[in-house]
N, C-alpha and C positions, 0 to 999 in steps of 0.2 A: 662511263656507263657502268651500271651494276652487272657483274657477271653472275649468270644463273647458277653456274656450278660452284660458286664460291660459298663457303659456309659462313653465315653471319654469326657473330658473337653476341649473344643476347644475355643480359643479366636479369636474374629472376628474384632479386632481393628487394627491388623497388616496389613499395606498396602504397605510399601516399601520393597525392596529386603532384607536389613539387618534384619529388624524386622521379616519378614517371615522366613528367614534362621534360626534365633535364635529360633523362635517358633517351627520349624520343628525338630531342634536338641533336644529341651526340650521335645517335644512330643515323640520322639523316645526313649529318656532316660527313660521317665516315663512308657510308655506302651510296649516298646520292650527292656527291660534292658538286657535280656539274649540272644536276637537274634542278636543285633548289638551293638558293643562297640567301633569301630574304627572311631573316628571323626577327623582323620588327614586330612589336606587340600587336600592331594593327593590320598585319598582312594576312591574306586569306590562308596561307599555309600554316601560320601559327594558330589560326582558329581551329583547323582540323587537328593539329597536334594537341592543343589544349583540350579539345572535345574528347580525343582518344584518351588523354590522361585522366580526364574526369570520369569516363566510363570505367577505366581500369581501377581508379580509386574506389568507386562505388562497388564494383564487383569484389574487390579485395576486402572491403569492409564487411560485406554480407557473407563472404566466404569465411572470414575469421569469426564472425558472429555466430553463424550456424555451427561451425566446428566447436566453438566454446559452449554453445547451448547443448550440444550433444554430450559433452562431458561434464560441464559445471553449469547447469541451467541458472539463468538469471530471471527469466520471465516465468510467471506463475504457471502459465499453460504448459510450458515445456517441462517444468519441474513435476507437475502432476502426470504428464504423459510418460516421463521417465520412470516415475514411481509405479505407474500401471504396467509398464513394460517389464518391471522386475516382480510384478505380482502383488504389490502393496497397494492397499486402498487408502486414499486420503480422505479423512473426515473433515467436513466443513467447520465443525465445532465439537466441543467435548461437553458432556452433560455433567452437572453437579450431582453428588450422591450424599446421602445421609441415612441415619437410622430413625425409623418411626416407631414410637411406642404407642401401641393400640390397646385401649382399655375397654372393659365392659363389666357390668355387675350381674351376678346370678344369685338366686336364693340359696339358703343353706339346706342341707339334707342330712339324713342319718338320724339315729336315735337321740343323739345329743347335738345335732346340728354341726357335726365335726367335719363335714365334707361339703364342697360346693355341688350344686345340682348341675352336672355337665350336660343334661338334656337340653339346656337352654344356651349352650355354648354356640356362638355364631361362627359361621363359615363364610368368609368374605373373599371375593375375587375381584380383580380389576380395581383395587382401591386407589383413588386419586385424591390428593389433598392440595389446598391452595394456600398461598402465603397471605398473611394479614397485611403486610406492608405493600405488596404488589400482587394484585389479583391476576395478573397475566402469567405469573410464575406458578406452574403446576408440577407437582411431584407425583410419580406413579410407583406403587409398590412392585417389587420385582417378583414376589411370590404370593401365593394365596395365604391369607390369614385364617388359620384354622385353630380356634380356641379349643376344639375337642381333641386335638392331637398335641401331645407333648413328647419331645424327643431331645436327644443331646444336641442336635443341630438347630432345633427350634423349640426351646422349652417354654412352658406356660408358668408364669409366676403367680402364685395364689396368696392373697393376704385378706385378712378380715376387714370388711368395709363398714359394717354396721352391726351393733350388738344390742341386745335387750337384756340388761342385767349382766350376767356372765356368759350368756349364750350368744354365739354368732348368729345373725339373721341374714346378712348379705355378705358375699365374698366378692373381692375385686380380682378380675383376671387381667393379666398383662402379657402381651406378646410383642416382640420386637421383629421388625422386618426391614430389609434394605429397600431404599427408594431412590429413584433418579428423576431428574427434572425433564419435563417435556410435555407437549400437548398432542393428543392423538387426533389425527385428521384422516379422512377417507375420501377416495375418489373412485368413480366408476369409469372404466374404459371399454368401449365396444370394439370387439375384434371381429372382422369379417373373414375374407379369404386368408388362409394361412400364409405366413411370410417367414422366410428363413432369417434367423437372428433378428427377430422383431424387437424394435427399441421403443420404449415409452418414456417420455420426458415428463417429470413432475414439475409443476409450476412453482411450488414453494421452495424457498432457499433454507439452508441450515437444517436439512433432514438428517437426523443423527442415526436413525434406524428404520428399517422396514419391518413392521410388526408381523404382517401376514398378507398373503395374496390368495384369493379364492375366486373361482369362476362361477358362472350361473348354474353349472351342473354340480356344485358343491365339491368340486375337486380342489385340493390344496396344492399350491405351487410353493416350492421351498427355495430359499436363498442359499447359494453355494459360493465358495470363493472363486471358482472358475467353472465353466460349463462342462468340462471333461470330468469333473468329480460327480459321481452318480450316487454317492452315499452320504448320509448325514447322521449326526448323533441325535438320538431321541430318548426321551425319558418315558419308561414304561412302569406303570404302577406295580410295586412289588406285591403281587398277589400269589396265591397258591397255584393259580392257573399259569401265571407267567414263569415261575420257577419254584417248584415245590421244596427245593433244598434251601435256597436263599430267602424264602418267605419267612423262615423262623427269625430273621433279623429285620422284619418290616417296620418295627417300632423305631429303630434307629436309622434305617435306610429305607425310606418310603418309596424310592424310585430306583429302578435298575437302568444302567446306561446300555443301550443297544444301538445297533446300526441299522439303518433303513435305506433301501434302494429307492431312489426317487426319479422317475423319468420326467416328471414335471418339475422343472427347476429354472432358476434365473440367477443372474448375477447383477450387481449394481456398480455403477461408475459415477463418481462425483466430478463434474466438469469444473473448469476454471472459474465459471461465473457463480459457483456455489450450488447449482441445481443438480439433482440426482436423476440418473437415467437407468432404467431397467432394461436388461437385454435377455431375451429368451433363446431357446434352442433352435436347431435347424431341422428337426424331424417333422416332415410335412405329411408323410404317408401314415394312414391308419393301419396298414399292413404290418404284421410282425416282422422284426428284423430277420428272422430265419427264412422268410419267404423272399427277402430282397437280396440277400447275399448268399453265396454258395457255402455249403457245409463241407469242410475238408474231408469228412468221413464218408460222404456218399457222392462226391462230385463226379465220380466216374460211373455211377450207376443211375440210370434214368428211372423215372417212376413207372415206365412201361416194361421194365425188366430186360432191356437190351444190355448186352455185355459191355458196351462202352457208349459214352455220350461225349466223346472228344470233339465231335463236330458242332456241338451246341455252343452258343455264345452267351456270355453274361454281360449285362450292361454295367460298365464300370461306374456310371453315375449313380447306381443304386446305393453305393456307400454313402453318398451325400444326403440321401433321404432317410437314413436310419436315425434312431434316437440316441446315437452315441454322444451327442452334445445336448441331449434333452429334446423334448417335444416342443413344437411351436403351437401356441394357442390358435384356435380357429373357431369361428362362428359361435362366439360366446361373449360374455361381459365379465371383465376382470374387476374385482373389488380390491383395491389396494389400500391398506391401512398403514400409516407411517407416523413416526414420532418427530415432531418439530420442536426445537428448543436448544438448550445448552447455552454456552457462552458465559461471560462474566456476570451478566445481569441475573442469571439463574442461581447464583450463590446467595444463601440466606443465613441468618443468624439462628442460634439455638432458641427453640420455643416459638418460632415464627410460623410454623406449619400446624395450624389447629383447625382449619376449616375443611370439612369433608366435601370435596368437589363432586365426586361420583363414586359409585361402587355397585357391585353385583352381589346380592345376597343369595347364597346357594341353598339355604334352608329358610323356612318361614313358619308362621303359625299354623299353616295348613297341614303341617306334619303332626299336629296334635289333634286329638278328638275332643278332649274336655275343654270347655270354654275358659275355665280358670287357667289352664296351661297356656291357652292362646294369649290370654291377657298378660301372663308372666313373660312369655316370649316377646310380646310387643314392648314390654317395659325393658327387657334386656337389650332389645334392638335400639330403643331410644337412649339407652345409657352409653352407647358407643361414643368414644372420644379418642382423639389422636393428638400427638405432639411430637416434634422432633427433639430428641434428647441431646443431639449434638449439631453443630452448624452444618449446613449443606454447602460443601465446597468442592472444588475440583473442576468447576465449569470455566472453560477458557474459550476464547475466540479461535477462529481458524488459524492453522499453523502458517508461519511465515515461509517464504521460499527456502531460506536457509534451514529451517527446522525440517521441512519436507525432504530436502536433500540429504541431511544428516540421518534422518530416520530411514530413508531409502537405502543408504549405504549399510546401515546396521541390519536392515531386513535382508538385503542381498547376501550378507555374510551368514545369516542364520537360516534363511528360507523357512522360517517358522518351525525349524527343527530343533530338537534338543541336541546340542553339540557338546557342551561342557557339563560337568556334574552339577553345577549351579543351575543350569537350564532345567535339569530333571527335578531339582528341589522346587523351583519356582512353579513349574508346570503342575507338579503334584499338589501344591498348596492352592493352585488356581482352580482345581476341580470344583464345580458347583456343589454347594452344601447339601442340596437335595439328594445327591448321590452318595452322601456319607461325609462325615466330618473328618478331614485329615488334619490333625493338630500339629504334629511334629514330623519332620522328614529329614533324613540324612542319606546322602548318596556317596557311594565309593565304588571303585573299580571292582569287578568280580575277580577276587583273588584266585579262585580256582581256575577260571578261564585264562587269566593273565599268566599264571604259572605254566599252564600247558601250551601257551602260545606266546612265548617271550619275544619272538621275532616280530610280533604285530605291534606297530607303533601307536595306533589309534585305540580309542576305547571300544572294545568289542563286547564287553559285558558290564552291566551296571547292577549293583546290589542296592535296592531302595528300601531303607529301613523306615518304617512308619509307626506312629502311635495315634490314638484318637482320644476323645474325651467321653466320659460317661455323663449321665444326666446332672451330676454335681460338679462338673468340670474338673474331674480327676482323670489322670492318664490311665488308659487301659489299652490293651492290644486290639487292633482292628479285627472285625469279624470278616467272615468269608465274603459277604455281600460288598463291603467297602473295597476289599482287595480286588474283587471281580470288576467293579466299576472303575477303579483306578487303573487296572490293567488295560481295560478297553479304552480308557481316556488317554493314557500314555501312548498307546499303540499308534495313534494317529501322528504323534509328533516325534517319535523315535526315528533314528536313521535306520536304513534297511538292514545293515549288518550288525546292529547293536541289539543284544538281548537284555531284557530287564527282568530282574528277579525281585519280587516284592516280599519283604521279610518283616518280622516283628523285632522292634528294638527292645532292649531290656530296661526295666524300670527299677531304679534303686531308691527305695523309700528311706529317708534319713530323718533324724531328729537333731535339734540344736539345743545345747545347754551352755549358758553363758553366765558370767559373773561380772558385775560392775560395781564401781564405788561412786557414790553420789555426794553432793555437797551437803553439809550438815543442816542447812536451813530449809531444805526442800523435802517434800513428801516422797518417800522412797517408792511407794506403790504407784504413784503417778508417773514417776520417772521410769519405773520398770515396765509399766504398760506402754509407754511411748517407745521404749526399746523393743518390746515384743512386736509392736506394729511395724517398726523399721525392719525387723528381721522378716516379717511377713512380706513386706514390699520387695525386699531383696530376693526372696525366693518365690515371688509371684510366678506362677507357671507360665505366664505370657513372656516372662523374661528369660526363661530357661530353654535351652535347646540341646539336642542330642550331641554328645561328645564335648559338652561345655564343662570346663573345670570350675572348681570353687576356689576363689582367692580369699584366703583367711584375712589378709591385711585389709582388703576392700571392705569386708564385713565389719572388722574392728573399727575402721575409719568412719563408717556410717554410724555405728553405735557411739563412737566418741563425739560425734557432732550433735547427738541428741541433747536437747536442753536439760541441764541438771546432772549430766554425767561428768564426773571428775576424771575417771580413767576406766578402761576396760581391762579387767584382771585376766579373764580367760574365756575362750570360746572352744567348745568341744563338739564334734560331730559324732553321731552314732547311727548305726544301721538298724532300721526297723524292718523286720521281715517276718513272714508267716509261711511256714513250710507248705501249708495248704493253699496259700495265695488268696484266702478269703478276706482277711482283714487288711494285711499289707501284701506287698509283692513277695513272691516266693524266692526272689533273688537275694542271696546274702553276699555282702561286699565288705572286704576288709578295708575300712576307711583309713585306719591307722597305717596300714602297710602301703596304702596308695597315696599317702601324704608325703610330699617332698618340699622342703623350704617354704612351708606355709601355703602350699597349693595342693588341693585334693584333686587328683587326676581321675578321670573316668576310666572304665575298663577298655581293653583293646576291642572287645566286641562292642558295637555301638550301643550306648546306654545313656540314660538321663537321670539326673538327681531330682527328686520330688519330695516335698514335705506334704504328705497326704492329708494329715489332720493337724493344721496349724494350732488349733486350740489345745491339743494334747501333746504335740511333738515339739513345741517350742517352750522351753522353761528357762527361767532366769532367776538370779539372786542379786540382791542389792545390799551393799554394806555401807 
C-alpha cells in the first residue's frame, strides 16, 4: 500500500507523450506495486495512463508555444500584438513615392515682355494623377502646388515657352512636388450614445493613412500615437499676426511649427487581417474636468465659506470620466477619409504619371473683372500638365513576421527618441520642408556642458550645427524662423535630460585651379571642359557634408580618368572670401596650412567646403 506520509519522487523533465507514458508506468510500479500490475497495451489501466500522458503532452506543447510566442512570436497576430505593446504601429503596406513636375504657361508682361505675368499663376490643392499603364494606381501630391510662391524649399523654374521675333510671348512655369501612391476613400459612421474607448473598424484593407476625421458639428478629430498624448504638431501660416518677428522670413519659411492641444483625438491599430481600427477617448461627460475632480488648492474650502470641508466625499470614478485620454464622440456622424494603396503594384516607371485624376483649384477666373483676363486665366488653367521625372518606387507589401519582430526590437531600443548623435542628424533632416529647408546638419556633444560635468557618462548636451540653401541652392546660414521650427520639432524627440543647442556651421568657399596634360591628337578645350564638369560633380553640394575633408588624390584620380587626359600635373585649392560676406563667405581659411599628406582638413569648428560659383571658381589649364 502507498503510504500517505511518504514523499513521492516526481521528475519534471518529461514533456513528450512517450516520456510521460514511461514515467507514469514507473511511478505506478514504484508507488502502487500491489494495486496494479497489468501493463498490457490493451488493459484498462494502460488506457488511463496513456490518456494522462496525452493530456500532459498537449499541455506541455501549448505551454512551450505560448512562452515562445511571448518572446519570439511566430504567428502574425502575436507579432503585431507584441509590437503594439511596445508602442509601435505596424503598417499593412508601404506607399511608393516620386517627384511630380507640374507645368503651366502664362503670358509675358513688362515693357519688353521680360517677366511672366504671375497674376495667372495657378494655386492647386489636392492634386492627384493617374498612371498610364494602370489606371488603378493613383498618386497624390503631398503639398499644395502654388506657382505664385517661389522659395528655397519650393522654387518656381521660369523658361521662355513662345516667342515672336526676339520678344518672349509666353513663359513656362515649372514646379516640383513630392507625391505618394494611394486612393482616397471616405466613410460616414453614425455615433449615438457615448461609449468609452469607442472602436470603429474600417472595412478596407491596406489602409496606409487616415487623412482626416470630422463630425457633423464640423469638429476635427486628430490622430495621435497614443490617447494620453494631448498635443500635436501643427503648421501655422507665417503671417504678421502669428509672429511679427519671424514673419520677416515668410518667403523662405511659409509655415511655423506650433503645438496644439487637442481634446478630440483618436489612435489607430492595424489588425492581423490587415484592417484598420480607430479607437477614441474615454471622456463621456460634457462637464469640464475642473468640476469633476478636486482642485488641490481649494479642496479644504467649500463654496459656502465653511472653514473645512473634510466631511465631503469625492467620487473616485470621476477621474474615469475626464478627457485625460480624449473625448468620446456622441450623437454625431463621423466622416472618416483615408488612403488605400501602396504595395509593389504601386511602383511606376519615370514618365508614367501624366493623367490628372483630380484637383482643387483655389483661384479662378472669377478673381478677375476684365473678360480678357478671364479668358487668359482659362487658357493658363487648360495648359496645366504633369509628369513624374523619376520612377515611383518604395512601395512594398506588408511586412513579414520576422521584419515586424526586428523592427519592434529596434523601436523598443529607441522609443522614437534621439539617443545617439546620428539620431539628431536624421531627425533634423526629417523636418518637413514647409517649416524650412535644413540642408546640412552636424551633431556633437556640447563641449561646455561635458567639461563642467565630466562625471556624466551619457550625452547631456548636444550642439546641432545646421545650414540651409538659398533660392539658388547655395549654402547660407539658417534664419531665426527655421531655427525656431527645428527647435520645436526636435523637442518632441529629445530625451528629458538632454539639451539641444542649434548653431550655425561655418561656410568655407573655395576655388580649384588644376593643370592637365592631354594627348596630342585631341582638342584641348573639349578635354578641359570635361575635366571642369568632373570637378563640378566632385564638389556638388549634395555630396558635401559638414566636417568632411577633401582628398586630393581622389580628385586627381577622377580627373585622370577623363577621356583625353594623359596626366594631371597639379591641383591647387584657394580660399574665396569676402570680409563683408556679400559675395563670398566672410570666413577666411588657411587651406595650405590645413593640408596634410594630400588631405585638406576642415576646421575644428564645424564647417563645410563649398564652391559657390563653379563657373568662376573652377579654372584649368591644358598642355
